[in-house]
N, C-alpha and C positions, 0 to 999 in steps of 0.2 A: 403319099407316104407321110409326108410333112404335117399334114393337116391331121392325119390319124395318130401320128404321134403327139401333137399338141391336145388331142382331144383326151387320150390317156392321161397326159401330165396335169390337164385342167379339170377334167369332167364335164368340160361344157361341149356341145355340140358347134360344129362348124357352120357357117354360112357361106353360101356359094357367091355372094356379093353385098356390099354395103352400099350407103346412100351416100357417102362422103368421100371425099379424095385422099388419097395417098400415092406415094412412089411406087406400090407394089405393082401397079399395072405397068411401069416402065420396066421394073425386073421382068415382068411376065412376058413381055412385048420382047425381050432381049433372049427369052429362053430360058430365064433363072426362076425356079419355083419360089414364089414369094406368099408369106401370110402374113396378116395383121394381127397381133396379139400384144395385149396390155392392161394395165388397170384403168378403171375409170369408167365413165359413162359418156358418149360422145354428146349427149344432152347438157353435159356441165363442162365440156371442154371448150376452149379456144373462145374463153369469153373474160372479161376483165375480172370476174371473180370465180374464175374455174378453179378447180378442186379434185382431188381424190381423197376418198374416204380411207381411214386408217386399215379397216378391214380389208379393203380392196388392194391397198399397197403390200399388207402382209401375206395375202394371197397371191400375189404378183411375186413376191421373195420366195415364196415358197416353192412355185413353180419354176423358177428358175433354179433354184437348188435341186430340184428333181430333174431337171432337165441337165445340169452338171453331172449328175450321179447316172443318168442314163448314157450320156455320151462318155463317161469314163470308162463304162463296163464295155 
């Protein structure tokens, strides 16, 4: 249900797995549903010159606002 909610909020399809490490696996191992969601491209992350494009940041803000609206209802 969490993945479907995020698909509806972002318009993006979910992936079953990613090729980089996060804490999501630890949460899932503890029985807590977890997803990875955020702005940017992993190809430009965790580098000396990492960045997030402005349009990606705006899309993230809009998704967070839609999430807040959904949870408020």
